[in-house]
N, C-alpha and C positions, 0 to 999 in steps of 0.2 A: 722273772725269776728263773734261774737255770735249774735243770734237772741233772742229778748225779746218775750216771750210767756208764757201764764199761765202754772203753774204746771199741769201735767196730759196730756197736749196737745203736749208735745215735740215729735218730730219725732225721731225714733231710728232705727238703723240697726239691733237691736236684736228683730226681730219679733217672732211671735209664732212658725213659721216653723223653725226658727233658734234654738229656745229652744228645739223643738222636735228632730231636727237633732242631737243635742248634747246629746241626751238621752241614748246613749249606757250605759247600767248598767254593770259595771265591778266589779266582786266579786270573792271570793274563788280561789285565785291563788295557784299554787303549783310549786315547783322546782323539776325537775326530775333528775335522776342520770346521764343522758347524757348531762346535761347543758341546756335542754329546759325549758321554762317557759310555764305553762298552766294557763288558767283562764276561768271563765264562763262569757259570754257576752250576756246581754239582748238587744234585738233589737226592739225598737218601730216601726221602719219602716217595720218590717216583722211580724206585728201582736203581737209583744211583746215576741216572742219565744226566748228561751235561747240557745245559741250555745256554745259548748265547743271549746275553741281556744288553739292554741299551736304556740310557736315560738322557733326555734332553735337559738343558739348563732350565731349572724351575719346574721340571716335569716329574713324573713318577716312573719307577722301573717298569720296563715292559720286555717281553720276550721277542727277540728278533727271529729266532728259528721256530719251526712249527712244533705242534704237540707231540709228534712222533720222532722228531730229530734227537740224535744223541751225538754231540760234538766231541769226538774223541778219536785219536789215532793210536794205533798199536805199533808204530815204529819203535824198535827197542823194547817193546811191550809196555814200557812206562809212559811213552807218549810225550805230550806237551807240544806246543806250537801247532795246534789243530785248527787255527783260524787266523784270518788277517783281514784288515780293511783294504779295499781298493779305492773307493770313494766314500764320502760320508754316508751314502745310503746303499752301497754295494759292497758285499763281502764274500769271502771264500771260507769254506769249512770242510773238514773231513767228517763224513758220516761213519759212525762206529760199525753199523751193520754190514756195510760192504767195503769200507775203507777207501772209497772214491772221493775225489775233490768235487765239491758242488759250488756253483756260483749262484748267488741269490741277491736280488734287489728287494729292499723293504716293500712289503705288501704283495710280492710276487712269489711264485713257486720256485724252489731250487732246481737248478739244471746241472747235471753231471758234466764236467769238462775233462775228466781223466778217463782213459780207455777202460772199457769193461774187461776185467781180467778173466782168464780161462776158468778160474774157480774163485768163489767169493773170498775177498781178503788177501788174495795172492799178490796184489800190488798195493803198497801202503805208502802214505805221503805225510810229510811233516815239515814244519819250519818254512812256511811259504812267504815269499816277498814278490809283490807285483813289479814289473818293469815299466819303462816309459813307452814301450812299443806294443803294449797289449798282450804281454805274456806274464807268466808267473814262474819264478824260480823256486825250487824246493828240493828237499831230500826225498828220494824214493827208495823203498826197500822192497825187493821182489824175491819171491820164493823161487828156488831152483830145485828141480827134482834130483834127489840123491845127494844134496849138499846143503850147506848153510845158506841163508838168504844173502843176497847181494845188495849192498848199499851204494848209492851214487847220487850225484846232483843232476837234475834235469830241469828243462823248462817246458811249459805247455802253453798253448794258446788259451787266452781267457774265454774265447767263444767256443772252445771245445773242438775246433777244427784241426786237421793235420795230426802229425805224429809227434810225440815228445822228442825233444832234442837233448842228447846227452852232453853235459857240460864238464863233468869230472867223474872219473871212475878209476878203479884199480886198487883202491885202498879198502881196508876192512870197514871203516866207518867214516861218515861225513856229518858235519853240522854247521850251523851258522852261515848259510849262503847269504851274503850281504852285498848289495849293489851300491856303487858310488853315486853321489848326487848328480853327476853328469850322465849317468847311465852307461858309462864306458867300461867300467871295471867290476869284476866280481871277486870278492874275497870269501874264503871259507876255511874251516878247520877240518883236519882229518887225523886219523891215527890207526894203528894196526894192533892185532893181537900180539902179546898178551896184555898190552897196556889198556887201562881205563882212561877216560879223558882227563881225570885229575892226576894221572901219572905222567903221561907224555903225549902231547899233541903237536901238530904243525899248522902254521898259518900260511896259506898260499893266496896269491892273486893271479888273475889272468884277464885279458881283454874279454868282455862279455860277448861282443858281436861275432867273433870268429875264434877258431881254435889256436889262438896265439900262444906264445911261450908262457908257461906257468912259472911263477917266481916264488921261491920260499922267502918269507918275511921273518919268521921267528919260530921257535919251538924245537922240539926234539924228544928223544926217548926219556929224558929226565927234566923236561920243562912243560908245564901245563899252560896252555893258552885258552882263554875264555873270552867270549863275546867280542869278536872283531866288529867294529862299528865305524862308519865313515862320518867324520865331523862335517859341519856345514862348509868348511873351507876345503874339503876334499882330502884331508889327511886321514889316514887309517889309524884308529886307536884300538887298543886291546888290553886285556889284563894278562899278566904272566907272573909265574912264581919263580922266575929264574934267580931271584935273590933270596929265596926262602919264604916269601910272602907274595900273595897275589896283588901286585901293584899295577898301576896303569902306565901305559906306554903310548907313544905316538910315533908312527913311521913317517918317512919322507913322502915326496910327491910320487904318485903312482906312475908317472911317465918315465921315471928313471932312477928313483932312489928307493924302491921297495925291494931291495936285495937282502936286507937283514944283515948286511956287513957292518962291522964295527964302525960306529960313528953315525949310522943312518937312523938309529932308533933313539928316541928321547924318552927318558924315564921321567914321568910327570910326578908320581908320588914315590917317596922313599920312606915308607911307613912299616912298622911292625904290626900290621893289621892286614886283613884280607879284603880286597875289593872285588871278589868273585866267590862263587860257590861251586861245589862239585856238580858236574853237569849230568845229573840224573835224568833231566827232561830237556826237550827242545824248547826254544823260545825264551830262554832266560835273558834278563837284562839287569845288571847291577848298577848301570850308570846311563846317563843321557845328557844331551847338549841343550842348554838353555839359550834363548835368544840373545842374552847378554854376553855370551861367550863362556860363561861358567859351566862347570859340569856338576850335576847333582848325582849323588851316588849312595849306595848302601855300603857302609864301612863296618866290618865285623872284627871285633877285638874281644878276646876272652869269651867267644861264642855269643856275645851280645851285639845285636845288629842295630845300627843307628843311621838315620838319613843325614847326610853331610853334604857340604858345598865346597867345591874346589874352584878357587878364583884363578883366572889366567895369570901366569907369571910365577907366583910362588907355589901354586897348586897344593897348598897345605890344607888338610881336611878340617873344616869348621863345622862342628855339630850344629844342626839346625834347631835343636832344643825340643823336638817333638817327642811324645811319650813312647813311641813305638819301638819295640825291641825285637820283633819277629816279623820278617817279611816273607815268610813261607818259602816258596821257591821264587826268589826275587824276579819280577818282570816289570820294571819301571817303564812307563810310557810318558814321554816328555813332548810338550808342544808349547811354543812361545816361552812363557815363564811358569807354566803349570806342569806338575808331575802327578801322575796317577799311579797308585800302587794298592796292593792288598796287604794289610799288616795288622798286628795285634800288639798289646802291651800287657804288663802284669795286672793291670786293672780293667782291660777291655778286650773283648773277643775280636776275632778277625773281622775286618771291614774293608770295603773298597773306599779309598780315600783320595780326594784330589787336594793337593796343596799348592797354593800360589806362592812361589818363592819371593816374588817382588813385594806382595802385600802382607805376607805372613798368614793369610786366611786359609783355614782348613774346612773342607766340606766332607762329611761322611755320607757317601752315596748309598751304600748297602751294607748291612750287617749280616753276620752268619746266622742270626736268630732274630725273630720278631718279639721274643720274650727274654728281655735282659735278665741277667743274674742279679739278685739282690747283693749289693756289695758287702753286706755283713758276712756273707758266706765265702768271700774270696780269700783264699790263702795266698799271701804274697811271698814269692820265692826269695831266697837269699843264696848268693853264690857260696860254694864251699870248695876248699882245696884240701886234699887229704893225701897222706903218704901211701905209696903202693910199692910194688915189687921193684927190685934193683935200685932202691933208694930214690925212685922217681916220684913225681907228683901227678895226680889226676884231678879232675874237676867235675863239678855237678851243680845242680840247683835244688835246694831243699824246700819243700812245701810242707809246713807243719799242719797238724789237725786244726780245723777252724769251724766252729759252729757255736754261735752266741747262746744257743738254747740249752747247751749241754756242757758238762764238765765231768771228768773221770773221777773215780774214787781216789782218795788220797793215796799217794805212793804208787799208783799204777802208771806204767809207761805204755806208750802207744805202739801198736804194731806198725811196721814199716814196709812199704812196697818200694822196691828198687825197680826203676824203669830203665830198660836197656834199649837204646834206639836202634833203628834199622840202618841199612846201608851195606856194610858198616861205615863206609866213608861218608859221613854226614855229621851234623851236630844238632843239639837241642838248645833252645834259647829260653830266657826267663819270660814267660808269657802266660796269660790266662788260658787254661785248658779246662773246659767244662768236664772232660773225662777225669782229670785230676781232682776237680772239686767234688765229683761223685764220691771219691775216696776220702778226701780230707774232711768233708762235711760229715762223714760217718765216723771220724775218729782215727783215720789212718794218717800217718805221715807218708810222704812220697818224695823220693830223691831221684831226679832225672840226671843220669850219669853221662858225662862226656869222657868216655874211656880213652886211653891212649889209642890213637888211630882216628880219632874224630877230627873233623875239619874245624875251622874257626880259631885255631891256635898256631897256624903256620905249617909249612910243609914238613918240617922235622917231626913235629908231633903227629901229623897225619901219616907219615911214613912209619911210625913206630909199630904199626900193626903188620907191616910186611914180614911174612914168614911166621907171624905169631898169632894169627887169627884163631880164636878159641882158647887162647892162653891169656894174653894181657887184657883183653876186653872183659872176659869173665872174672879175672883176678881183680880188676878195678871195680867191678860191680860188687864183688865180695867185700873189698876194702872200704867202699863207700858205706855199706851197711854196718860193718864193724866199727868204723869211725863214728857214725852217729850213735850207735849203741854205747860206745865208750864215752861219748860226750853227754850221755844221759838223755838223748833225744828219742830213743827207741828201745823197745823191749827186745833184747838180744835173742830171746827164745821165740819171738813171733816176727821173724823176718821173712818176707816173700819177695820173689823176683818175677817180673813179667817182661815180655818183649815180643815184637813181631819181626818176621823174616830173619835178617841177621841178628836182630835183637832176640828173636826166639832161639837162635843157635847159641848166643851167649847165655841165655837163660838155661838151656838144657846142659851146656857145659858146666855152668856154675853149680847146678843141682847134682850133676854126675861126678865131677872131679873135686868138689869142695863140700864141706859139711856145715856151711853157715846158715842155710835157709831151712825154714819149716815147710815151705810149699812153693810152687811156681806155676806160671801160666805161659804157655807157648802159643803164640799166634802165627800160624803158617811158618813155623821155624824149621831150620835145617837140623836133621838128626843124623844124617849120613853124608859126610862131606865127599866121600868117594863116589857115591851114587850121584850127587849133585854135579860133580865134575863132568859127567857124561850125559846128564839129563836136565839141561836147562836151556834157556834161549841164547841166541847168538851174542847179545850185548855183554852178558856176564859169563859166557862159556869158558873164558880163560882168566877171569877175575881171580880165581883161586891159585893160579900160577904164582902170583905175587903174594897173596894172603897166606898161602900154605907152602907151595912149592910146585915145580913142574910135575904134571901128571902125564903118563903113568910112572915116570922115573922115581917119584917119591910116593908111590902108592901106599907103602907101609905107614908113612907119616899121616896120610889121609885117614887111614884106619884108626891110628892112635888118637886123632882129633875128633873122631865120630862118637858121640854119646851112645848111638845105637849099639856099638860094640862093647859097651861097658855098663849095660843096664844093671848088672849085678851090684855095681857101686852106688846106684841111685836108690836111696832108701827113704825118700820123702815123697809125698803125694804131688801129682802133676795133673793139670787140666790142659787139654790140647784143643785148639780151634783151627779149622782148615777149610779153605774154599776148594771145591771139587773141580773147578775149572782153572786152577792155578797153573800157569805155564812156567813160572819163575822157580817156585819151590813146589814141585808136584805133590799131589795128595798122598802118594805112596810113602813119603817121608813120615808124615803123621801116622799113617796106618801101620807102618812097621814099628814105630815107637809105641803105639798103643798095644800092639800085639806082644811086644817084648815086655812091657809093664804087666800085661795080663799074665804072661807065663811066669813072671817073677813074683806075682802076688803083691805088687806095689799099688796102693790106692791111686786110682786115676779116673779121669773122665775124658771122653773124646766126642767132640761135637763137630761133625762135618756139615757143610752148607752147600746145597745145590745152587748153581747160578752165580756163585761168588768166585772171584779170581784172586789176584795177589793184592791184598788190601781190601777190606770189606767196604762195600758201598751202599748196601741196603739198610734202611732204618731198622727193619725187623731183625736183621742179623745182629746189628750192634746192640740192640736192646737185649736180645737173648744172651749175647756174650757177657755183657756187664753183669746182668742179674745172675747168670750161672757162676761167674767168677766170684762174686760176693757170697753167694750161697756156699760155694766150695771152700772159701777161706773161713766162713763161719763154722762149718763142720770140722775143719782141720784145727783151727785155732781156739775153738771152744767158746764162741759167742753167738748170740742170736741176732741176726740182722733184722733191722726194722723194715717194715714195708712188705714182708712176706715175698721175697723174690722167688720166682719160679724154681722149683727144685730141679736138680740134675742128678742123674744116676751116677754114683761114685763106685766103680767096681773095686772090690777088695777092701772096702772100708767096713769094719764091723760096727 
């Protein structure tokens, strides 16, 4: 029998602790020659540290790194590519504490192989690949006194002897150092300010053994190249969006045809879909080569990700029929006819999965939680398209309220939370999120918006945010909420918006420059675009040149796009969450916003967290944030949350 109760007040078994317990972050799997599956596992319950895991066929998951190890690199601050296999029982990893590369054989202690820097963390490494002659090739980022860090590609001896050898330098950024099967050639991508890797990159090759002539294969200021990968036959493959979508290409023989000239590149796929992702992290892999000669890949269309197969010859993508729609930051690992990945679906949480393409068998190796969600509480998303500014269309996924034990009083419409994703160059997929279920099982609707500028819809849609950051993204979030209210799916007087990082910026812009929302929550969001232009890390230090305009030439436009300068327009309550060790969006952004709200008498709450950086990793932090946000909405929207969430002080609320 169901209980009649107002939306927002429904009792739910999915409490904040249950969300945090399900927070194992599973990523970067690898298949070893002995049949073992490896992966990286972030553990919020252990302060957010990342543990390298391994499971033998028929065995149980076990940690390969020690109890004190934290496998994480800070190159570009976002990291990725922090470990690699050398042999089935020998691996390399970057230790977060000192950013050095360590070599470790199973059952033995790790040994540092990269030089000790002058100061801890001054030399950082990522995207490692072992060579055939006992070295490892990787990206190095080194601090320079009085200037921005220098990025380059180097090689080091696996035994730790000798000095690093410089292989490529002189560009602002490097990624994807990849070695040909015969060990003769090195491929890599690089790019320069103000471009980001999804704007314009170049693909180069050079002989690995000596400083031979470097050759440009593809790319440019308006072409994004992703994941160069050598096929078993020695041909170099890569994804490029030169035709408006990230399609797959093959280059000629490295000995003489890797010039990139007309006729030397073969386009394998001609699809209006993306076979690559924005390169926020190192170590991404959206495709791999099967023993049969086919290519297994992640194909993204309409922001929905599917595992597909490309057969030699026609190379047309055939959906493999798996339920997964979200591959996180895709990092496929392929060996023989098997592929390992971390993925989720609308009905299942993230898991490390091994799929045998030949037999069709699927093995779930590890899930993000040992306590599965009862399926009766799972809100299944549906895609929505809605009209927005300039006669254009934007997209999202709507998750309706779902709790079989409750129903709302007749005639009541549910409150709606608009989720604005970070990046901003990224996209959201239709997949089970326990954090979303925290809200939908309490009677909230949630709409996850892929505003103009999101990936997953081709380059033209992705470029729509150029020069318009803070305008079209926040407008699309507003229009998504109004569309659902007009459709009778939400209470137009109880609309809230939340987001982190760039999503926090869209949140603050929507609250400041529009009047659709009753409340909002900003997680480490940007309040002052002008301040961010001069106070962020190297990777994104010129990102705003394309999103807003060149700085300082267009300083006035930066001020116009900064909510901190127009707090007098902001008339609805806001709750702010901030990590005090954040180097991407420094804490002064949230502190200035909180001070301005205090001066203007706007109800608000500010929760800073020691030891947290950009993106919260600790279980206790995430628990506190969810409970505080629920309590905040209850006070603002006039409902009594079930479960007595810990109260938060709301300044200015009578």
